[in-house]
ZAMARGU-4260 file (C-alpha; in steps of 0.2 Angstrom, whole numbers, plus 5000, padded with zeros to 4 digits):
<rodrens>
0) 5296/5010/5005 | 5304/5023/4994 | 5296/5040/4996 | 5295/5042/4977 | 5289/5030/4964
5) 5289/5033/4945 | 5276/5025/4934 | 5280/5030/4917 | 5280/5049/4917 | 5269/5050/4932
10) 5276/5053/4950 | 5269/5045/4965 | 5274/5054/4982 | 5273/5043/4997 | 5280/5055/5010
15) 5263/5055/5019 | 5257/5038/5016 | 5254/5028/5032 | 5260/5012/5025 | 5243/5003/5022
20) 5227/5007/5013 | 5212/5010/5025 | 5199/5008/5011 | 5200/4995/4997 | 5187/4988/4985
25) 5197/4971/4985 | 5195/4961/4969 | 5188/4976/4960 | 5203/4986/4962 | 5214/4971/4958
30) 5205/4970/4941 | 5206/4989/4938 | 5225/4988/4941 | 5227/4973/4930 | 5218/4983/4916
35) 5227/4999/4919 | 5244/4990/4918 | 5240/4979/4902 | 5228/4989/4892 | 5228/5006/4883
40) 5214/5018/4887 | 5208/5016/4869 | 5203/4998/4874 | 5193/5003/4889 | 5176/5005/4880
45) 5177/4987/4873 | 5183/4980/4890 | 5168/4989/4899 | 5156/4981/4886 | 5163/4964/4887
50) 5163/4964/4906 | 5146/4971/4909 | 5154/4978/4925 | 5148/4993/4934 | 5164/4996/4943
55) 5173/4996/4926 | 5161/5008/4919 | 5162/5019/4934 | 5180/5020/4935 | 5186/5019/4917
60) 5172/5027/4906 | 5177/5042/4896 | 5160/5050/4900 | 5167/5053/4918 | 5178/5067/4911
65) 5163/5077/4905 | 5161/5085/4921 | 5178/5094/4920 | 5182/5094/4901 | 5173/5111/4899
70) 5182/5121/4912 | 5193/5135/4906 | 5209/5127/4911 | 5224/5131/4901 | 5242/5125/4900
75) 5248/5140/4910 | 5238/5134/4925 | 5242/5123/4940 | 5228/5111/4946 | 5225/5102/4962
80) 5213/5087/4962 | 5208/5081/4979 | 5201/5063/4980 | 5208/5058/4963 | 5204/5039/4966
85) 5207/5028/4951 | 5209/5044/4939 | 5192/5046/4931 | 5195/5064/4928 | 5214/5065/4930
90) 5217/5062/4912 | 5206/5076/4906 | 5214/5088/4918 | 5232/5083/4912 | 5227/5087/4894
95) 5221/5104/4899 | 5233/5110/4913 | 5251/5114/4914 | 5253/5103/4930 | 5241/5092/4940
100) 5244/5088/4958 | 5233/5073/4964 | 5229/5069/4982 | 5222/5052/4987 | 5223/5041/5003
105) 5224/5024/4993 | 5240/5018/4986 | 5232/5005/4975 | 5220/5017/4968 | 5234/5029/4965
110) 5243/5016/4956 | 5228/5013/4944 | 5228/5031/4941 | 5247/5032/4937 | 5247/5017/4925
115) 5232/5023/4915 | 5240/5040/4913 | 5258/5034/4912 | 5261/5045/4897 | 5257/5061/4906
120) 5273/5070/4912 | 5263/5083/4921 | 5255/5073/4935 | 5260/5070/4953 | 5250/5060/4964
125) 5253/5063/4983 | 5247/5047/4992 | 5240/5049/5010 | 5226/5057/5020 | 5222/5074/5015
130) 5224/5081/5033 | 5242/5075/5033 | 5246/5080/5015 | 5238/5097/5015 | 5251/5107/5025
135) 5264/5103/5012 | 5254/5108/4997 | 5259/5123/4987 | 5248/5139/4989 | 5247/5145/4971
140) 5235/5133/4962 | 5224/5141/4949 | 5211/5128/4951 | 5206/5115/4965 | 5193/5102/4962
145) 5183/5091/4974 | 5173/5080/4962 | 5162/5069/4973 | 5173/5073/4988 | 5165/5086/4999
150) 5151/5075/5005 | 5164/5065/5015 | 5170/5080/5024 | 5163/5075/5040 | 5172/5058/5040
155) 5189/5065/5034 | 5190/5083/5041 | 5179/5082/5057 | 5176/5096/5069 | 5160/5107/5072
160) 5159/5113/5054 | 5169/5100/5043 | 5162/5106/5026 | 5166/5124/5029 | 5183/5119/5036
165) 5186/5109/5021 | 5183/5123/5009 | 5193/5136/5019 | 5207/5124/5019 | 5207/5122/5001
170) 5206/5140/4998 | 5222/5143/5007 | 5231/5134/4992 | 5222/5143/4978 | 5227/5160/4971
175) 5215/5174/4974 | 5210/5174/4956 | 5208/5155/4956 | 5193/5143/4957 | 5187/5129/4968
180) 5176/5117/4958 | 5164/5106/4968 | 5153/5092/4961 | 5141/5084/4972 | 5124/5075/4972
185) 5108/5085/4977 | 5100/5076/4992 | 5083/5083/4985 | 5087/5077/4967 | 5071/5072/4958
190) 5078/5054/4955 | 5078/5051/4973 | 5059/5056/4974 | 5056/5045/4959 | 5063/5030/4968
195) 5082/5029/4965 | 5092/5023/4980 | 5104/5036/4988 | 5120/5035/4979 | 5131/5032/4995
200) 5122/5021/5007 | 5110/5013/4994 | 5094/5017/5005 | 5078/5023/4998 | 5074/5041/5002
205) 5089/5042/5014 | 5094/5060/5009 | 5077/5067/5008 | 5073/5061/5025 | 5089/5070/5032
210) 5101/5055/5033 | 5102/5043/5048 | 5115/5048/5061 | 5132/5042/5058 | 5131/5042/5039
215) 5148/5042/5031 | 5143/5054/5017 | 5130/5068/5016 | 5125/5078/5001 | 5115/5094/5001
220) 5102/5105/4994 | 5106/5121/4984 | 5101/5132/4999 | 5112/5121/5011 | 5127/5123/4999
225) 5125/5141/4998 | 5125/5143/5017 | 5141/5132/5018 | 5150/5142/5005 | 5145/5158/5013
230) 5150/5152/5030 | 5167/5147/5022 | 5170/5165/5016 | 5166/5162/4998 | 5157/5177/4990
235) 5157/5172/4972 | 5147/5155/4969 | 5140/5150/4952 | 5129/5135/4951 | 5128/5123/4937
240) 5117/5108/4934 | 5124/5092/4927 | 5112/5081/4919 | 5107/5067/4922 | 5120/5068/4936
245) 5138/5073/4938 | 5145/5056/4936 | 5140/5053/4918 | 5135/5070/4913 | 5129/5072/4896
250) 5122/5090/4897 | 5127/5105/4909 | 5114/5118/4912 | 5116/5134/4922 | 5106/5148/4929
255) 5109/5157/4913 | 5103/5142/4902 | 5091/5132/4912 | 5083/5116/4904 | 5068/5118/4892
260) 5053/5107/4893 | 5056/5090/4884 | 5075/5091/4886 | 5076/5080/4901 | 5071/5063/4895
265) 5086/5052/4899 | 5082/5047/4917 | 5084/5028/4919 | 5103/5028/4924 | 5103/5015/4938
270) 5119/5007/4933 | 5124/5000/4950 | 5107/4996/4959 | 5089/4992/4957 | 5077/5006/4958
275) 5059/5010/4959 | 5050/5021/4947 | 5036/5030/4956 | 5032/5042/4942 | 5038/5047/4925
280) 5053/5059/4928 | 5052/5067/4911 | 5034/5073/4914 | 5038/5078/4932 | 5053/5088/4926
285) 5042/5097/4913 | 5031/5102/4927 | 5046/5107/4938 | 5052/5118/4923 | 5035/5126/4921
290) 5036/5130/4940 | 5054/5137/4939 | 5059/5124/4952 | 5072/5115/4942 | 5087/5121/4953
295) 5079/5113/4968 | 5076/5096/4960 | 5092/5095/4949 | 5100/5078/4953 | 5118/5085/4955
300) 5126/5102/4957 | 5143/5108/4950 | 5149/5124/4960 | 5162/5136/4954 | 5169/5146/4968
305) 5177/5162/4961 | 5176/5170/4944 | 5162/5164/4933 | 5166/5154/4917 | 5159/5161/4901
310) 5151/5144/4897 | 5132/5143/4901 | 5128/5126/4893 | 5137/5112/4886 | 5130/5095/4878
315) 5142/5081/4876 | 5140/5069/4861 | 5155/5058/4865 | 5147/5040/4867 | 5149/5040/4848
320) 5162/5033/4836 | 5178/5043/4837 | 5175/5053/4821 | 5159/5060/4827 | 5163/5064/4845
325) 5159/5082/4848 | 5152/5095/4861 | 5140/5109/4859 | 5142/5124/4870 | 5133/5140/4873
330) 5143/5154/4880 | 5143/5173/4882 | 5158/5182/4875 | 5160/5201/4876 | 5141/5202/4880
335) 5136/5191/4865 | 5129/5174/4866 | 5136/5161/4854 | 5134/5143/4850 | 5150/5133/4848
340) 5153/5115/4842 | 5170/5107/4847 | 5178/5092/4840 | 5183/5080/4855 | 5195/5070/4845
345) 5207/5072/4831 | 5196/5061/4821 | 5181/5072/4823 | 5189/5087/4816 | 5184/5082/4798
350) 5166/5081/4804 | 5167/5098/4811 | 5175/5105/4795 | 5160/5099/4785 | 5148/5110/4793
355) 5153/5126/4784 | 5150/5120/4766 | 5134/5111/4772 | 5128/5128/4779 | 5131/5136/4762
360) 5121/5123/4753 | 5107/5123/4765 | 5106/5142/4766 | 5104/5141/4747 | 5090/5128/4747
365) 5080/5138/4760 | 5084/5155/4753 | 5066/5160/4753 | 5067/5163/4772 | 5052/5152/4777
370) 5066/5141/4786 | 5081/5151/4792 | 5097/5141/4793 | 5106/5146/4809 | 5121/5156/4802
375) 5139/5149/4804 | 5149/5164/4809 | 5166/5157/4813 | 5177/5142/4811 | 5194/5135/4815
380) 5203/5118/4815 | 5193/5111/4829 | 5177/5121/4831 | 5163/5131/4822 | 5153/5145/4829
385) 5135/5150/4826 | 5124/5164/4831 | 5113/5161/4846 | 5094/5160/4841 | 5079/5162/4852
390) 5061/5154/4851 | 5051/5140/4856 | 5056/5122/4851 | 5044/5115/4838 | 5043/5099/4849
395) 5037/5110/4864 | 5023/5117/4853 | 5018/5100/4847 | 5018/5094/4865 | 5005/5108/4869
400) 4994/5102/4856 | 4994/5084/4862 | 4992/5090/4880 | 4976/5099/4875 | 4970/5085/4864
405) 4971/5096/4849 | 4975/5083/4836 | 4969/5094/4822 | 4981/5107/4828 | 4995/5095/4829
410) 4992/5089/4812 | 4991/5106/4805 | 5008/5111/4814 | 5016/5095/4807 | 5011/5099/4789
415) 5017/5117/4791 | 5034/5109/4796 | 5034/5097/4781 | 5029/5112/4769 | 5044/5123/4776
420) 5057/5109/4775 | 5051/5103/4758 | 5056/5118/4748 | 5067/5115/4733 | 5068/5096/4735
425) 5077/5094/4718 | 5093/5101/4726 | 5107/5089/4731 | 5107/5094/4749 | 5096/5088/4764
430) 5098/5088/4783 | 5093/5070/4789 | 5092/5076/4807 | 5078/5089/4805 | 5070/5083/4821
435) 5057/5095/4830 | 5069/5099/4844 | 5081/5106/4831 | 5069/5119/4825 | 5064/5135/4835
440) 5048/5144/4831 | 5048/5163/4834 | 5032/5170/4828 | 5032/5167/4809 | 5051/5164/4809
445) 5056/5145/4809 | 5074/5143/4812 | 5085/5127/4809 | 5097/5126/4823 | 5108/5111/4820
450) 5113/5103/4803 | 5127/5092/4809 | 5120/5077/4799 | 5118/5085/4782 | 5122/5076/4766
455) 5124/5081/4748 | 5110/5071/4741 | 5091/5071/4739 | 5081/5064/4753 | 5062/5063/4751
460) 5053/5075/4762 | 5041/5062/4767 | 5056/5052/4774 | 5063/5067/4784 | 5045/5070/4791
465) 5043/5052/4795 | 5060/5052/4805 | 5056/5068/4814 | 5039/5061/4820 | 5046/5044/4824
470) 5060/5051/4835 | 5048/5063/4843 | 5037/5049/4848 | 5051/5038/4854 | 5058/5051/4866
475) 5043/5052/4878 | 5030/5039/4882 | 5016/5052/4885 | 5017/5056/4866 | 5011/5039/4862
480) 4993/5045/4863 | 4996/5051/4845 | 4991/5039/4832 | 5006/5038/4820 | 4995/5030/4806
485) 4986/5047/4804 | 5002/5055/4798 | 5007/5040/4787 | 4991/5040/4777 | 4992/5058/4774
490) 5011/5057/4769 | 5006/5043/4757 | 5019/5031/4766 | 5016/5013/4763 | 5019/5000/4777
495) 5034/4993/4767 | 5041/5011/4766 | 5039/5014/4784 | 5048/4998/4788 | 5062/5004/4777
500) 5063/5021/4785 | 5065/5012/4802 | 5078/5001/4796 | 5088/5016/4789 | 5086/5024/4806
505) 5093/5009/4815 | 5108/5009/4803 | 5111/5028/4805 | 5112/5026/4824 | 5124/5011/4823
510) 5134/5022/4810 | 5135/5036/4823 | 5140/5026/4838 | 5151/5014/4828 | 5157/4999/4838
515) 5153/5008/4854 | 5138/5005/4865 | 5128/5021/4869 | 5125/5025/4888 | 5107/5019/4887
520) 5113/5003/4879 | 5126/5001/4893 | 5112/5004/4906 | 5103/4990/4898 | 5118/4979/4899
525) 5124/4983/4916 | 5110/4992/4925 | 5099/4986/4939 | 5080/4982/4937 | 5067/4996/4936
530) 5053/4991/4948 | 5036/5000/4945 | 5026/4998/4962 | 5011/5005/4953 | 5011/4989/4942
535) 5012/4978/4957 | 4999/4987/4966 | 4987/4987/4951 | 4991/4969/4949 | 4987/4966/4967
540) 4971/4975/4966 | 4967/4966/4950 | 4971/4950/4958 | 4960/4954/4973 | 4946/4959/4961
545) 4947/4943/4952 | 4947/4933/4968 | 4930/4939/4973 | 4916/4927/4975 | 4901/4930/4964
550) 4884/4922/4968 | 4870/4920/4955 | 4852/4915/4958 | 4842/4905/4944 | 4824/4908/4948
555) 4817/4899/4933 | 4825/4911/4919 | 4843/4905/4920 | 4858/4914/4927 | 4860/4933/4923
560) 4872/4946/4929 | 4857/4956/4934 | 4852/4943/4947 | 4870/4941/4954 | 4880/4949/4968
565) 4898/4948/4975 | 4902/4942/4992 | 4909/4956/5003 | 4920/4944/5014 | 4936/4939/5006
570) 4945/4922/5007 | 4956/4921/5023 | 4975/4918/5023 | 4972/4899/5021 | 4960/4902/5006
575) 4945/4897/5016 | 4928/4905/5015 | 4911/4902/5023 | 4896/4909/5014 | 4880/4911/5022
580) 4864/4916/5012 | 4846/4918/5015 | 4839/4911/4999 | 4823/4918/4991 | 4809/4905/4989
585) 4809/4906/4970 | 4828/4900/4969 | 4830/4884/4959 | 4849/4883/4957 | 4863/4893/4966
590) 4879/4896/4956 | 4894/4900/4965 | 4909/4907/4956 | 4925/4905/4967 | 4934/4919/4957
595) 4938/4924/4940 | 4955/4915/4938 | 4960/4896/4936 | 4960/4888/4953 | 4957/4872/4963
600) 4942/4873/4975 | 4937/4861/4988 | 4919/4861/4993 | 4919/4855/5011 | 4901/4856/5014
605) 4884/4864/5009 | 4870/4865/5021 | 4852/4871/5017 | 4840/4873/5032 | 4850/4862/5043
610) 4851/4848/5030 | 4868/4843/5023 | 4867/4842/5004 | 4875/4828/4995 | 4887/4838/4985
615) 4896/4822/4978 | 4880/4818/4969 | 4881/4826/4951 | 4862/4828/4952 | 4864/4840/4966
620) 4881/4848/4962 | 4888/4851/4945 | 4904/4860/4940 | 4913/4866/4924 | 4930/4859/4930
625) 4937/4842/4933 | 4931/4835/4950 | 4937/4822/4963 | 4922/4817/4973 | 4925/4810/4990
630) 4909/4801/4995 | 4915/4795/5011 | 4920/4813/5017 | 4906/4820/5008 | 4917/4834/5000
635) 4923/4837/4982 | 4939/4845/4975 | 4938/4853/4958 | 4952/4859/4946 | 4946/4874/4936
640) 4957/4878/4921 | 4945/4892/4915 | 4944/4910/4921 | 4926/4908/4924 | 4925/4893/4936
645) 4907/4890/4943 | 4899/4878/4955 | 4880/4875/4953 | 4869/4868/4967 | 4851/4863/4964
650) 4840/4868/4978 | 4823/4868/4970 | 4815/4853/4979 | 4822/4859/4996 | 4818/4878/4998
655) 4803/4884/5009 | 4792/4899/5006 | 4802/4908/5019 | 4818/4907/5029 | 4830/4897/5018
660) 4846/4897/5027 | 4860/4892/5016 | 4879/4889/5021 | 4893/4883/5010 | 4911/4881/5015
665) 4925/4881/5002 | 4943/4882/5001 | 4952/4889/4985 | 4970/4890/4979 | 4972/4901/4963
670) 4984/4894/4950 | 4993/4901/4935 | 4984/4897/4919 | 4997/4885/4912 | 4998/4875/4928
675) 4979/4874/4929 | 4978/4868/4911 | 4992/4855/4914 | 4983/4849/4930 | 4967/4847/4921
680) 4975/4837/4907 | 4982/4825/4919 | 4965/4823/4928 | 4957/4819/4912 | 4967/4804/4910
685) 4963/4798/4927 | 4945/4803/4931 | 4929/4799/4922 | 4915/4810/4927
</rodrens>
């Protein structure tokens, strides 16, 4: 094999390649290589959607780049990417850096990487085991990245302290002023407590329990990572929190900008496996935030070893149509906090450039000061900059009202919102996206943070208010306790108008995403099942409750709930039950309800005071189902299509003044309602009672 291979403008270096791939995903990688050879990256989203394939989404989605796209890498920098795989982040690095050196042990994966980025003339991929390649690496990289790699340190590096050794080894190849970037799952991430499988071995609670011996990968808590970094000689370590996780990050938080209550609502991200849902993660995250424990429970970590970047927060909106793909960043520059919106594509520059004229018009509309429009203080070709505002999101204030069952307070706050946004409705300017999370309340000051979706037209205030409340209720299940109709009536919105507003919202969302599917839509297409054990448990409990046998006594006044009781003993595994009773002397008829579900019950025998009752005789035993009476065996099988099956046995002429020992043996099989109805229908044709 030649030591150097050229794929387009990308160089593959096989100097340290052992001649075979020791790890391969087989047909998956064959498909990825075929796509990389024959399709442009702009075609990848459509291919992902068409295939409904987790591997294609994982390896080819542009969302994978979010974890590194925000880093302060410039064209003057040399970057080292360890474990580059199929190139999920290589393209983003190549756009930002002067040169990118990749290291990966798989030739096939490196070919996939090379073909998908063949137009990049600044990428070299060194194929081989890191331990073999490492001594030949240069020692002046500005940045080295281990994205989803450190956890394999025990397998690839070995030794007594493999993770510390890994970091020390990487540091030898990075300038003193340079950074090491590590992305890794948190073994105590809330998603694992909530019922997601561990990302590497697919087991429930594996990381939380400390991993079984011999695990191929191990992730760590924040405290464990701090200890590893300190042991490796790293003194400057900054923690960031990718949400929902680092693989498909939409938002990056930091210790300088932790999440706020109500921000963490996108938690069903099980694209590759089924999961349990043991609790509502959104609600638990809110509690975790209240207790200032979010860093412990963050699903993933991103560590920056070395100088701390100025970015404190970034949110990506890049599962949209190209013309609307942007990112929103909070950063500190020269001691001042700023908010910056960036275009993530050439097509989105126009969208960004609209914001300054929209700001001017909105500021004029709300010039009274009752709603302060966040000032736009700078702009260039690809971005706009705003001042950083403080306060409490209106959504959080409304949540507090609901939590305290203060519905009057909720309604009052809502109508203060409509009053403030409703000023000067005659002006041809309106922010369609005036949702509660976009408004901060600081005392009497109400501040509009975001006006990305502002239009030069009139939009009725009641439509803006409807949409704000509609979006608010959809974001979190616990908000469903609020009765939407209370607001609709007060806003004088008819049912037809409400339907029209909902249709416009659906159209708006499709307009924003274009032909692309959003990540939640892709999860619906690709993802595994979400299993809620509580529902199964409740169903089981409800089923057990409905399979209890209830006894009624008619003592001359008919049957009543007050003269009834449930049998303590349940059916056995075969569905059989022996009921023994001491009957009061006044009992005329016993009613036995074998359950509260459709069923088939066989009455094997009934005995009173040692005498076998003739249950095949309709004068002795009647039922409200279809019966097959076997007079030879003296038993009866009954199909009950009702949820209130009952068996009535007359004993009035057989009871004594004292000591009435009654025993009945039954066997029951419970049926789905449709099956019982179909069975009864067939029995009607064949049986004449």
